[in-house]
C-alpha positions, 0 to 999 in steps of 0.5 A: 505468540501465535495469536494474531489479534482480537479475532483469534486468527492465527499467524499461519491463517493471517499469512495465508490471507496476505498471500492473496493480496499483492503488496504495493512497494513502488511508491515513488512520487514521480512516474518517468517513461520513455515516450512511446506513442501510437496514432490511429487513422484519425490522428488520435495519439495513445500513450501507454506507461506504467505508474508507480503503485501509489494510489493518488491523483497523477498530474500528466504534462507532455510537450511535443515538437517537430524539427521545425519547432511546431509544438503542442502541449498536453496536460491532464489528470489520472486517478489511481485508486481501488475500491478499498485502500490502506495507507500505513503511517509508519514510524521512522524506526522502533527501539527495543522495548518500545510499545508501538501503536502502528496505524493505518487509514482505510479508505472505502471509495465505493458507495456501499458499506463494506466488510473488511479484514485489516492485517499487519504482519511484521516479517524478518526479511532474512528468513521471511518468518512472521515475527508478529501478526494482528488482524482486525475485522471492520465495517467501512462506511463509504467516503470517510477514512477509518483509522486502524491501530495495531499494537506491538511491543518490540522485544529483544532478539527481533533483529535490526530490520523488519518488513511491515506488511499492511493489508486489507481485503474483503469480498471482491477487493484487496490492497496492501503496502509493504515498508521496511521498519528499522529496529534500534537497540535500547 
């Protein structure tokens, strides 16, 4: 089936839209880094490290000491967010014949209503062929999450594993997450 949902967007058009969105895959709950600090002439220390791609509030804790056991402790928070974010609620697996409602929550952190396009693609990981695609166009109010549901019937011959790509994009913003979805026999 080449239809991608209520808006009549084809699978090929939805794939082109998703190529523009970088997908978050490293969703680890802990960020680890080797301490590489640099100090300026005033003694202000800068620490640079890479966070996992989870959009959340990160708690930072640091402890430093000298050879004579003089120590200092640092604690703070860093918020990783985007203007519009998507957070899928993935099932652990699907069985052949299941009529699944795959859901995600959309968050608008701006102060204005935004016009967004949400898309879900199911992709065969071996061939990168799109097995299913659905697109929905929505208006997101600021400050409140909006649920979005994509309906999918798991058919015979799908394979034992799919990649589920959830994206949201609009004028000046985009976000996406990618997860594996095991397919079990009925």
